[in-house]
Residue, then its C-alpha position, 0 to 999 in steps of 0.5 A: m251597626q258600624q257608622v260609615n265615614p262620611v269623609p272621603v278617603p284620598q286615593t292618590p298621593q296628591e290627594l293625601d297631601r291635600a288632605i294633610q294640609q287641609y287637616r293641619n290648617s283646619n279648626w275642626q274639633g271632636q268627632e269631625l277632627f277624628l273622621h278626618w284624621q281617620a281617613i288620612r290614616l286609612s289612605s296613608l296605610a293603603q298607600s304604604n301597603a301598595d308601595v311595599i308590594g311594588d317595590q319588592v327586591p328580586g330573590e337570589d334565583s334572579y341573579 
């Protein structure tokens, strides 16, 4: 059975920035540190994939 991450994944760029600052200023260790890192990673990947889809350059047929 897969364990659910109790740390919420940031949904917006602003939430991600806050989570990164909190991560950098924390004294977390071990599992807690990893869970926060994982939430930040998942958020960053999701937001970067959303940027790629929305920022595509039109093909030659649009010229």
